[in-house]
Backbone atoms as SQL, in Angstrom:
CREATE TABLE atoms (id INTEGER PRIMARY KEY, chain TEXT, resi INTEGER, resn TEXT, atom TEXT, x REAL, y REAL, z REAL);
INSERT INTO atoms VALUES
  (1, 'A', 1, 'MET', 'N', -25.582, -9.118, 30.504),
  (2, 'A', 1, 'MET', 'CA', -24.464, -9.682, 30.269),
  (3, 'A', 1, 'MET', 'C', -24.855, -11.342, 30.011),
  (4, 'A', 2, 'THR', 'N', -24.227, -11.912, 28.710),
  (5, 'A', 2, 'THR', 'CA', -24.622, -13.452, 28.824),
  (6, 'A', 2, 'THR', 'C', -23.562, -14.061, 28.871),
  (7, 'A', 3, 'GLN', 'N', -23.688, -15.148, 28.970),
  (8, 'A', 3, 'GLN', 'CA', -22.740, -16.203, 30.025),
  (9, 'A', 3, 'GLN', 'C', -22.081, -17.007, 28.699),
  (10, 'A', 4, 'VAL', 'N', -20.949, -17.649, 28.524),
  (11, 'A', 4, 'VAL', 'CA', -20.372, -18.389, 27.965),
  (12, 'A', 4, 'VAL', 'C', -20.530, -19.752, 28.299),
  (13, 'A', 5, 'THR', 'N', -20.778, -20.940, 27.901),
  (14, 'A', 5, 'THR', 'CA', -20.642, -22.069, 28.615),
  (15, 'A', 5, 'THR', 'C', -19.347, -22.712, 28.245),
  (16, 'A', 6, 'ALA', 'N', -19.030, -23.615, 28.846),
  (17, 'A', 6, 'ALA', 'CA', -17.661, -24.447, 28.404),
  (18, 'A', 6, 'ALA', 'C', -17.966, -25.075, 26.876),
  (19, 'A', 7, 'ASP', 'N', -18.474, -25.473, 26.387),
  (20, 'A', 7, 'ASP', 'CA', -19.010, -25.892, 25.084),
  (21, 'A', 7, 'ASP', 'C', -18.769, -24.947, 23.938),
  (22, 'A', 8, 'GLU', 'N', -19.496, -23.642, 24.174),
  (23, 'A', 8, 'GLU', 'CA', -19.254, -22.429, 23.183),
  (24, 'A', 8, 'GLU', 'C', -17.904, -21.807, 23.635),
  (25, 'A', 9, 'SER', 'N', -17.443, -21.892, 24.639),
  (26, 'A', 9, 'SER', 'CA', -16.059, -21.165, 24.368),
  (27, 'A', 9, 'SER', 'C', -14.656, -22.122, 23.815),
  (28, 'A', 10, 'ARG', 'N', -15.198, -23.193, 23.631),
  (29, 'A', 10, 'ARG', 'CA', -14.257, -24.204, 22.798),
  (30, 'A', 10, 'ARG', 'C', -14.423, -23.780, 21.297),
  (31, 'A', 11, 'THR', 'N', -15.422, -23.318, 20.883),
  (32, 'A', 11, 'THR', 'CA', -15.806, -23.173, 19.569),
  (33, 'A', 11, 'THR', 'C', -15.465, -21.857, 18.770),
  (34, 'A', 12, 'ILE', 'N', -15.387, -20.735, 20.277),
  (35, 'A', 12, 'ILE', 'CA', -14.460, -19.473, 19.480),
  (36, 'A', 12, 'ILE', 'C', -13.206, -19.411, 19.326),
  (37, 'A', 13, 'ASP', 'N', -13.024, -19.202, 17.916),
  (38, 'A', 13, 'ASP', 'CA', -11.584, -19.094, 17.481),
  (39, 'A', 13, 'ASP', 'C', -10.926, -17.515, 17.513),
  (40, 'A', 14, 'PHE', 'N', -10.008, -17.554, 18.341),
  (41, 'A', 14, 'PHE', 'CA', -9.207, -16.511, 18.067),
  (42, 'A', 14, 'PHE', 'C', -8.190, -16.599, 17.208),
  (43, 'A', 15, 'GLY', 'N', -7.280, -15.078, 17.078),
  (44, 'A', 15, 'GLY', 'CA', -6.259, -15.168, 16.095),
  (45, 'A', 15, 'GLY', 'C', -6.849, -15.304, 14.413),
  (46, 'A', 16, 'LEU', 'N', -5.574, -15.358, 14.128),
  (47, 'A', 16, 'LEU', 'CA', -5.588, -15.173, 12.595),
  (48, 'A', 16, 'LEU', 'C', -6.463, -16.477, 12.104),
  (49, 'A', 17, 'ARG', 'N', -7.364, -16.001, 10.906),
  (50, 'A', 17, 'ARG', 'CA', -8.092, -17.010, 9.885),
  (51, 'A', 17, 'ARG', 'C', -7.119, -18.212, 9.334),
  (52, 'A', 18, 'ARG', 'N', -7.717, -19.265, 9.173),
  (53, 'A', 18, 'ARG', 'CA', -6.969, -20.312, 8.288),
  (54, 'A', 18, 'ARG', 'C', -6.821, -20.212, 7.214),
  (55, 'A', 19, 'ASP', 'N', -6.175, -20.850, 6.270),
  (56, 'A', 19, 'ASP', 'CA', -6.734, -21.002, 4.700),
  (57, 'A', 19, 'ASP', 'C', -6.770, -19.746, 4.009),
  (58, 'A', 20, 'ILE', 'N', -6.976, -18.719, 4.376),
  (59, 'A', 20, 'ILE', 'CA', -7.152, -17.514, 3.573),
  (60, 'A', 20, 'ILE', 'C', -6.246, -16.931, 2.416),
  (61, 'A', 21, 'LEU', 'N', -4.506, -16.867, 2.754),
  (62, 'A', 21, 'LEU', 'CA', -4.006, -16.661, 1.819),
  (63, 'A', 21, 'LEU', 'C', -2.944, -18.211, 1.205),
  (64, 'A', 22, 'SER', 'N', -2.998, -17.862, -0.191),
  (65, 'A', 22, 'SER', 'CA', -2.322, -19.044, -0.573),
  (66, 'A', 22, 'SER', 'C', -0.719, -19.253, -0.495),
  (67, 'A', 23, 'PRO', 'N', 0.046, -20.267, -0.423),
  (68, 'A', 23, 'PRO', 'CA', 1.394, -20.380, -0.030),
  (69, 'A', 23, 'PRO', 'C', 2.329, -19.358, -0.804),
  (70, 'A', 24, 'MET', 'N', 1.930, -18.899, -2.129),
  (71, 'A', 24, 'MET', 'CA', 2.799, -17.962, -2.947),
  (72, 'A', 24, 'MET', 'C', 2.698, -16.562, -2.146),
  (73, 'A', 25, 'GLU', 'N', 1.192, -16.169, -1.564),
  (74, 'A', 25, 'GLU', 'CA', 0.681, -15.182, -0.994),
  (75, 'A', 25, 'GLU', 'C', 1.596, -14.985, 0.468),
  (76, 'A', 26, 'THR', 'N', 2.085, -16.059, 1.072),
  (77, 'A', 26, 'THR', 'CA', 2.468, -16.004, 2.499),
  (78, 'A', 26, 'THR', 'C', 3.969, -15.973, 2.173),
  (79, 'A', 27, 'LEU', 'N', 4.528, -16.904, 0.935),
  (80, 'A', 27, 'LEU', 'CA', 5.953, -16.447, 0.812),
  (81, 'A', 27, 'LEU', 'C', 6.091, -14.908, 0.757),
  (82, 'A', 28, 'ALA', 'N', 5.071, -14.269, 0.019),
  (83, 'A', 28, 'ALA', 'CA', 5.631, -12.922, -0.130),
  (84, 'A', 28, 'ALA', 'C', 5.393, -11.958, 0.891),
  (85, 'A', 29, 'GLN', 'N', 4.367, -12.322, 1.773),
  (86, 'A', 29, 'GLN', 'CA', 4.498, -11.303, 3.104),
  (87, 'A', 29, 'GLN', 'C', 5.495, -11.779, 4.296),
  (88, 'A', 30, 'SER', 'N', 6.262, -13.118, 3.990),
  (89, 'A', 30, 'SER', 'CA', 7.170, -13.511, 4.699),
  (90, 'A', 30, 'SER', 'C', 8.537, -12.550, 4.081),
  (91, 'A', 31, 'VAL', 'N', 8.914, -12.837, 2.858),
  (92, 'A', 31, 'VAL', 'CA', 9.770, -12.075, 2.129),
  (93, 'A', 31, 'VAL', 'C', 9.624, -10.802, 2.896),
  (94, 'A', 32, 'SER', 'N', 8.602, -10.009, 2.470),
  (95, 'A', 32, 'SER', 'CA', 8.244, -8.501, 2.679),
  (96, 'A', 32, 'SER', 'C', 8.495, -7.896, 4.674),
  (97, 'A', 33, 'THR', 'N', 8.546, -9.077, 5.127),
  (98, 'A', 33, 'THR', 'CA', 8.717, -8.683, 6.619),
  (99, 'A', 33, 'THR', 'C', 10.182, -9.100, 7.213),
  (100, 'A', 34, 'ILE', 'N', 10.728, -10.012, 6.490),
  (101, 'A', 34, 'ILE', 'CA', 12.212, -10.361, 6.971),
  (102, 'A', 34, 'ILE', 'C', 12.824, -9.249, 5.854),
  (103, 'A', 35, 'ALA', 'N', 12.721, -9.133, 4.952),
  (104, 'A', 35, 'ALA', 'CA', 13.768, -8.127, 4.279),
  (105, 'A', 35, 'ALA', 'C', 13.159, -7.260, 3.235),
  (106, 'A', 36, 'PRO', 'N', 13.100, -6.018, 4.146),
  (107, 'A', 36, 'PRO', 'CA', 12.103, -5.164, 3.253),
  (108, 'A', 36, 'PRO', 'C', 12.817, -4.547, 2.152),
  (109, 'A', 37, 'THR', 'N', 14.500, -4.414, 1.897),
  (110, 'A', 37, 'THR', 'CA', 15.150, -4.086, 0.952),
  (111, 'A', 37, 'THR', 'C', 15.014, -4.750, -0.133),
  (112, 'A', 38, 'THR', 'N', 14.867, -6.146, 0.128),
  (113, 'A', 38, 'THR', 'CA', 14.711, -7.253, -1.335),
  (114, 'A', 38, 'THR', 'C', 13.196, -7.341, -1.448),
  (115, 'A', 39, 'THR', 'N', 12.119, -6.692, -0.941),
  (116, 'A', 39, 'THR', 'CA', 10.559, -7.011, -1.400),
  (117, 'A', 39, 'THR', 'C', 10.828, -6.429, -3.011),
  (118, 'A', 40, 'PRO', 'N', 10.861, -5.398, -3.336),
  (119, 'A', 40, 'PRO', 'CA', 10.703, -5.151, -4.575),
  (120, 'A', 40, 'PRO', 'C', 11.270, -5.991, -5.584),
  (121, 'A', 41, 'ALA', 'N', 12.494, -6.706, -5.493),
  (122, 'A', 41, 'ALA', 'CA', 12.956, -7.635, -6.020),
  (123, 'A', 41, 'ALA', 'C', 12.307, -8.860, -6.314),
  (124, 'A', 42, 'ALA', 'N', 11.806, -9.320, -5.042),
  (125, 'A', 42, 'ALA', 'CA', 11.095, -10.604, -4.822),
  (126, 'A', 42, 'ALA', 'C', 9.626, -10.851, -5.547),
  (127, 'A', 43, 'THR', 'N', 9.222, -9.234, -5.190),
  (128, 'A', 43, 'THR', 'CA', 7.672, -9.054, -4.893),
  (129, 'A', 43, 'THR', 'C', 7.242, -9.178, -6.741),
  (130, 'A', 44, 'ILE', 'N', 8.216, -8.584, -7.332),
  (131, 'A', 44, 'ILE', 'CA', 7.653, -8.855, -9.234),
  (132, 'A', 44, 'ILE', 'C', 7.342, -9.838, -9.528),
  (133, 'A', 45, 'PRO', 'N', 8.479, -11.215, -8.925),
  (134, 'A', 45, 'PRO', 'CA', 8.161, -12.177, -10.027),
  (135, 'A', 45, 'PRO', 'C', 6.871, -13.060, -9.541),
  (136, 'A', 46, 'LEU', 'N', 6.793, -12.812, -8.021),
  (137, 'A', 46, 'LEU', 'CA', 5.660, -13.218, -7.552),
  (138, 'A', 46, 'LEU', 'C', 4.164, -12.912, -7.694),
  (139, 'A', 47, 'VAL', 'N', 4.171, -11.466, -8.268),
  (140, 'A', 47, 'VAL', 'CA', 3.180, -11.169, -8.833),
  (141, 'A', 47, 'VAL', 'C', 2.750, -11.054, -10.217),
  (142, 'A', 48, 'CYS', 'N', 3.862, -11.354, -10.592),
  (143, 'A', 48, 'CYS', 'CA', 4.093, -12.118, -12.580),
  (144, 'A', 48, 'CYS', 'C', 3.441, -13.609, -12.097),
  (145, 'A', 49, 'ALA', 'N', 3.489, -14.081, -11.218),
  (146, 'A', 49, 'ALA', 'CA', 3.108, -15.749, -11.211),
  (147, 'A', 49, 'ALA', 'C', 1.494, -15.489, -10.751),
  (148, 'A', 50, 'LEU', 'N', 1.275, -14.692, -9.851),
  (149, 'A', 50, 'LEU', 'CA', -0.178, -14.557, -9.523),
  (150, 'A', 50, 'LEU', 'C', -1.079, -13.846, -10.804),
  (151, 'A', 51, 'ALA', 'N', -0.910, -13.122, -11.338),
  (152, 'A', 51, 'ALA', 'CA', -1.706, -12.377, -12.222),
  (153, 'A', 51, 'ALA', 'C', -1.548, -12.421, -13.423),
  (154, 'A', 52, 'GLY', 'N', -0.495, -12.962, -13.850),
  (155, 'A', 52, 'GLY', 'CA', -0.640, -13.374, -15.234),
  (156, 'A', 52, 'GLY', 'C', -0.101, -12.263, -16.608),
  (157, 'A', 53, 'ASN', 'N', -0.734, -12.506, -17.567),
  (158, 'A', 53, 'ASN', 'CA', -0.455, -11.831, -18.738),
  (159, 'A', 53, 'ASN', 'C', -0.761, -10.007, -18.294),
  (160, 'A', 54, 'GLY', 'N', -1.282, -9.631, -17.647),
  (161, 'A', 54, 'GLY', 'CA', -1.599, -8.229, -17.539),
  (162, 'A', 54, 'GLY', 'C', -0.879, -7.553, -16.245),
  (163, 'A', 55, 'THR', 'N', 0.070, -8.498, -16.114),
  (164, 'A', 55, 'THR', 'CA', 1.373, -7.967, -15.072),
  (165, 'A', 55, 'THR', 'C', 2.099, -6.802, -15.433),
  (166, 'A', 56, 'TRP', 'N', 2.488, -6.704, -16.748),
  (167, 'A', 56, 'TRP', 'CA', 3.452, -5.902, -17.268),
  (168, 'A', 56, 'TRP', 'C', 2.527, -4.271, -17.605),
  (169, 'A', 57, 'LEU', 'N', 1.456, -4.373, -17.801),
  (170, 'A', 57, 'LEU', 'CA', 0.478, -3.305, -17.838),
  (171, 'A', 57, 'LEU', 'C', 0.408, -2.900, -16.736),
  (172, 'A', 58, 'ALA', 'N', 0.115, -3.338, -15.831),
  (173, 'A', 58, 'ALA', 'CA', 0.014, -2.867, -14.216),
  (174, 'A', 58, 'ALA', 'C', 0.858, -2.193, -13.568),
  (175, 'A', 59, 'TYR', 'N', 2.308, -2.832, -14.123),
  (176, 'A', 59, 'TYR', 'CA', 3.426, -2.180, -13.713),
  (177, 'A', 59, 'TYR', 'C', 3.950, -1.229, -14.384),
  (178, 'A', 60, 'LEU', 'N', 3.449, -1.142, -15.623),
  (179, 'A', 60, 'LEU', 'CA', 3.422, 0.218, -16.697),
  (180, 'A', 60, 'LEU', 'C', 2.857, 1.335, -15.924),
  (181, 'A', 61, 'LEU', 'N', 1.344, 1.096, -16.347),
  (182, 'A', 61, 'LEU', 'CA', 0.798, 1.874, -15.556),
  (183, 'A', 61, 'LEU', 'C', 0.973, 2.963, -13.991),
  (184, 'A', 62, 'ALA', 'N', 1.330, 1.868, -13.065),
  (185, 'A', 62, 'ALA', 'CA', 1.654, 2.075, -11.385),
  (186, 'A', 62, 'ALA', 'C', 3.091, 3.302, -11.929),
  (187, 'A', 63, 'THR', 'N', 4.233, 2.788, -12.421),
  (188, 'A', 63, 'THR', 'CA', 5.232, 3.355, -12.631),
  (189, 'A', 63, 'THR', 'C', 5.388, 4.666, -13.308),
  (190, 'A', 64, 'THR', 'N', 4.401, 4.946, -13.963),
  (191, 'A', 64, 'THR', 'CA', 3.874, 5.867, -15.088),
  (192, 'A', 64, 'THR', 'C', 3.298, 7.230, -13.782),
  (193, 'A', 65, 'ALA', 'N', 2.327, 6.395, -13.088),
  (194, 'A', 65, 'ALA', 'CA', 1.794, 7.510, -12.205),
  (195, 'A', 65, 'ALA', 'C', 2.812, 7.740, -10.795),
  (196, 'A', 66, 'VAL', 'N', 3.561, 6.908, -10.578),
  (197, 'A', 66, 'VAL', 'CA', 4.430, 7.517, -9.686),
  (198, 'A', 66, 'VAL', 'C', 5.088, 8.318, -10.135),
  (199, 'A', 67, 'LEU', 'N', 5.597, 8.079, -11.149),
  (200, 'A', 67, 'LEU', 'CA', 6.915, 9.144, -11.993),
  (201, 'A', 67, 'LEU', 'C', 5.771, 10.682, -12.116),
  (202, 'A', 68, 'LEU', 'N', 4.677, 10.470, -12.677),
  (203, 'A', 68, 'LEU', 'CA', 4.081, 11.838, -12.537),
  (204, 'A', 68, 'LEU', 'C', 3.525, 12.438, -11.151),
  (205, 'A', 69, 'VAL', 'N', 3.518, 11.700, -10.321),
  (206, 'A', 69, 'VAL', 'CA', 3.514, 12.483, -8.691),
  (207, 'A', 69, 'VAL', 'C', 4.501, 12.956, -8.367),
  (208, 'A', 70, 'ALA', 'N', 5.843, 12.408, -9.086),
  (209, 'A', 70, 'ALA', 'CA', 7.029, 12.854, -8.442),
  (210, 'A', 70, 'ALA', 'C', 7.321, 14.181, -9.034),
  (211, 'A', 71, 'LEU', 'N', 7.285, 14.153, -10.672),
  (212, 'A', 71, 'LEU', 'CA', 7.632, 15.120, -11.370),
  (213, 'A', 71, 'LEU', 'C', 6.729, 16.469, -10.819),
  (214, 'A', 72, 'CYS', 'N', 5.329, 16.371, -10.327),
  (215, 'A', 72, 'CYS', 'CA', 4.367, 17.477, -9.737),
  (216, 'A', 72, 'CYS', 'C', 5.177, 17.491, -8.366),
  (217, 'A', 73, 'ILE', 'N', 5.834, 16.865, -7.500),
  (218, 'A', 73, 'ILE', 'CA', 6.157, 16.884, -6.269),
  (219, 'A', 73, 'ILE', 'C', 7.817, 17.839, -6.393),
  (220, 'A', 74, 'ALA', 'N', 8.131, 17.674, -7.490),
  (221, 'A', 74, 'ALA', 'CA', 9.584, 18.507, -7.552),
  (222, 'A', 74, 'ALA', 'C', 9.437, 19.599, -8.069),
  (223, 'A', 75, 'ARG', 'N', 7.906, 19.798, -9.150),
  (224, 'A', 75, 'ARG', 'CA', 8.147, 21.180, -9.797),
  (225, 'A', 75, 'ARG', 'C', 7.510, 22.060, -8.416),
  (226, 'A', 76, 'TYR', 'N', 7.085, 21.777, -7.581),
  (227, 'A', 76, 'TYR', 'CA', 6.237, 22.194, -6.399),
  (228, 'A', 76, 'TYR', 'C', 7.353, 22.785, -5.378),
  (229, 'A', 77, 'ALA', 'N', 8.010, 21.812, -5.224),
  (230, 'A', 77, 'ALA', 'CA', 9.850, 21.956, -4.341),
  (231, 'A', 77, 'ALA', 'C', 10.779, 23.111, -4.509),
  (232, 'A', 78, 'ARG', 'N', 10.790, 23.410, -6.066),
  (233, 'A', 78, 'ARG', 'CA', 11.130, 24.174, -6.751),
  (234, 'A', 78, 'ARG', 'C', 10.466, 25.858, -6.120),
  (235, 'A', 79, 'HIS', 'N', 9.552, 25.813, -6.165),
  (236, 'A', 79, 'HIS', 'CA', 9.019, 26.919, -5.799),
  (237, 'A', 79, 'HIS', 'C', 8.796, 27.376, -4.679),
  (238, 'A', 80, 'SER', 'N', 8.954, 26.422, -3.550),
  (239, 'A', 80, 'SER', 'CA', 8.811, 26.627, -2.255),
  (240, 'A', 80, 'SER', 'C', 9.740, 25.303, -1.612),
  (241, 'A', 81, 'SER', 'N', 10.426, 26.013, -0.250),
  (242, 'A', 81, 'SER', 'CA', 11.386, 25.240, 0.160),
  (243, 'A', 81, 'SER', 'C', 10.800, 25.243, 1.754),
  (244, 'A', 82, 'SER', 'N', 9.453, 25.271, 2.149),
  (245, 'A', 82, 'SER', 'CA', 8.978, 25.427, 3.341),
  (246, 'A', 82, 'SER', 'C', 9.310, 23.778, 3.712),
  (247, 'A', 83, 'PRO', 'N', 9.467, 23.889, 4.842),
  (248, 'A', 83, 'PRO', 'CA', 9.421, 22.410, 5.638),
  (249, 'A', 83, 'PRO', 'C', 7.957, 21.409, 6.104),
  (250, 'A', 84, 'GLY', 'N', 7.217, 21.639, 5.287),
  (251, 'A', 84, 'GLY', 'CA', 5.742, 21.579, 5.106),
  (252, 'A', 84, 'GLY', 'C', 5.601, 19.672, 4.393),
  (253, 'A', 85, 'SER', 'N', 4.302, 19.513, 4.764),
  (254, 'A', 85, 'SER', 'CA', 4.235, 18.214, 3.952),
  (255, 'A', 85, 'SER', 'C', 3.498, 18.484, 2.333),
  (256, 'A', 86, 'LEU', 'N', 2.979, 17.710, 1.980),
  (257, 'A', 86, 'LEU', 'CA', 2.138, 17.963, 0.647),
  (258, 'A', 86, 'LEU', 'C', 1.165, 18.823, 0.722),
  (259, 'A', 87, 'TYR', 'N', 0.551, 19.242, 1.391),
  (260, 'A', 87, 'TYR', 'CA', -0.582, 20.031, 2.139),
  (261, 'A', 87, 'TYR', 'C', -0.024, 21.058, 1.734),
  (262, 'A', 88, 'THR', 'N', 1.058, 21.657, 2.192),
  (263, 'A', 88, 'THR', 'CA', 1.782, 22.998, 1.851),
  (264, 'A', 88, 'THR', 'C', 1.909, 23.205, 0.312),
  (265, 'A', 89, 'TYR', 'N', 2.184, 22.117, -0.462),
  (266, 'A', 89, 'TYR', 'CA', 2.230, 22.492, -1.832),
  (267, 'A', 89, 'TYR', 'C', 0.862, 22.508, -2.403),
  (268, 'A', 90, 'ALA', 'N', -0.047, 21.965, -1.788),
  (269, 'A', 90, 'ALA', 'CA', -1.559, 22.301, -2.343),
  (270, 'A', 90, 'ALA', 'C', -2.321, 23.254, -2.141),
  (271, 'A', 91, 'ALA', 'N', -2.027, 23.874, -0.887),
  (272, 'A', 91, 'ALA', 'CA', -2.550, 24.865, -0.399),
  (273, 'A', 91, 'ALA', 'C', -2.112, 26.167, -0.871),
  (274, 'A', 92, 'MET', 'N', -0.733, 26.139, -1.473),
  (275, 'A', 92, 'MET', 'CA', -0.408, 27.362, -2.198),
  (276, 'A', 92, 'MET', 'C', -1.110, 27.249, -3.726),
  (277, 'A', 93, 'THR', 'N', -1.460, 26.443, -4.255),
  (278, 'A', 93, 'THR', 'CA', -2.242, 26.593, -5.470),
  (279, 'A', 93, 'THR', 'C', -3.694, 26.064, -5.611),
  (280, 'A', 94, 'LEU', 'N', -3.927, 26.066, -4.908),
  (281, 'A', 94, 'LEU', 'CA', -5.422, 25.210, -4.906),
  (282, 'A', 94, 'LEU', 'C', -6.683, 26.224, -3.846),
  (283, 'A', 95, 'PRO', 'N', -7.715, 26.583, -4.055),
  (284, 'A', 95, 'PRO', 'CA', -8.506, 27.038, -3.132),
  (285, 'A', 95, 'PRO', 'C', -8.686, 26.278, -1.794),
  (286, 'A', 96, 'PRO', 'N', -8.999, 26.887, -0.678),
  (287, 'A', 96, 'PRO', 'CA', -8.824, 26.216, 0.541),
  (288, 'A', 96, 'PRO', 'C', -9.524, 24.978, 0.617),
  (289, 'A', 97, 'TRP', 'N', -10.820, 24.956, 0.413),
  (290, 'A', 97, 'TRP', 'CA', -11.435, 23.766, 0.631),
  (291, 'A', 97, 'TRP', 'C', -11.147, 22.849, -0.395),
  (292, 'A', 98, 'LEU', 'N', -10.465, 22.795, -1.354),
  (293, 'A', 98, 'LEU', 'CA', -9.853, 21.737, -2.170),
  (294, 'A', 98, 'LEU', 'C', -8.469, 21.254, -2.197),
  (295, 'A', 99, 'GLY', 'N', -7.765, 22.435, -1.090),
  (296, 'A', 99, 'GLY', 'CA', -6.585, 22.120, -0.523),
  (297, 'A', 99, 'GLY', 'C', -6.712, 21.196, 0.453),
  (298, 'A', 100, 'ALA', 'N', -7.676, 21.477, 1.392),
  (299, 'A', 100, 'ALA', 'CA', -7.940, 20.387, 2.472),
  (300, 'A', 100, 'ALA', 'C', -8.510, 19.116, 2.557),
  (301, 'A', 101, 'THR', 'N', -9.133, 18.971, 1.203),
  (302, 'A', 101, 'THR', 'CA', -9.771, 17.777, 0.332),
  (303, 'A', 101, 'THR', 'C', -8.494, 16.745, 0.017),
  (304, 'A', 102, 'VAL', 'N', -7.620, 17.638, -1.236),
  (305, 'A', 102, 'VAL', 'CA', -6.257, 16.901, -1.309),
  (306, 'A', 102, 'VAL', 'C', -5.398, 16.655, 0.108),
  (307, 'A', 103, 'ALA', 'N', -5.333, 17.488, 1.200),
  (308, 'A', 103, 'ALA', 'CA', -4.670, 16.959, 2.092),
  (309, 'A', 103, 'ALA', 'C', -4.912, 15.676, 2.702);
């Protein structure tokens, strides 16, 4: 076991690293912690300010992906009313090894 001298113990820094997040990122994190329901409304302009012109494409692709996943889940839910997770739906239609991978 090694012993830490008094000088070495002063240089060890515990806690969060400083100057990692920009002020905008800190604001976004603070808003999301304080008011989770207003996060989507406040996050979109902050992301637009940070990401630039490609933001609309990223949001369009993400929205499309979320809607496609929701559509798949809704379709599976019509065929089964079991109170399971998404694994139940995957296990119904996929081979066992792939169902476990998807889960």
